[in-house]
C-alpha positions, 0 to 999 in steps of 0.5 A: 341498661338494655330494654326488652325491645333492644334485647330482641333487636340487637341480640337476635342471633345465637352468637350475639346472645352467647357473647352477651352471656360471656360479657357479664357475670350477673343480670338484673331484670325488672319484675314486669318483664321477667317472665318474657326473658326466657324467650328473649335470652334463649337456652344459652343463658339458662344452660350456663346458670345465668338466671336474671335476678328479678327486682322491682324497678317501680318508682324513682327511689329504687332506680336512683339507689340501683344506679348508685 
């Protein structure tokens, strides 16, 4: 799991975001930060049709089920 702050810090350069997009087939995003992601992820994700899927991560049970 990558937080929004870590995403901005660690994947600041274009080549880093491109590598991240290549490493994974799909991306899940908490609904609370979903609208901020186009700015953080950049054009590379959306050009390759790797849209993050918004999910609700509020509460313990949802997080527990997701990890399983």
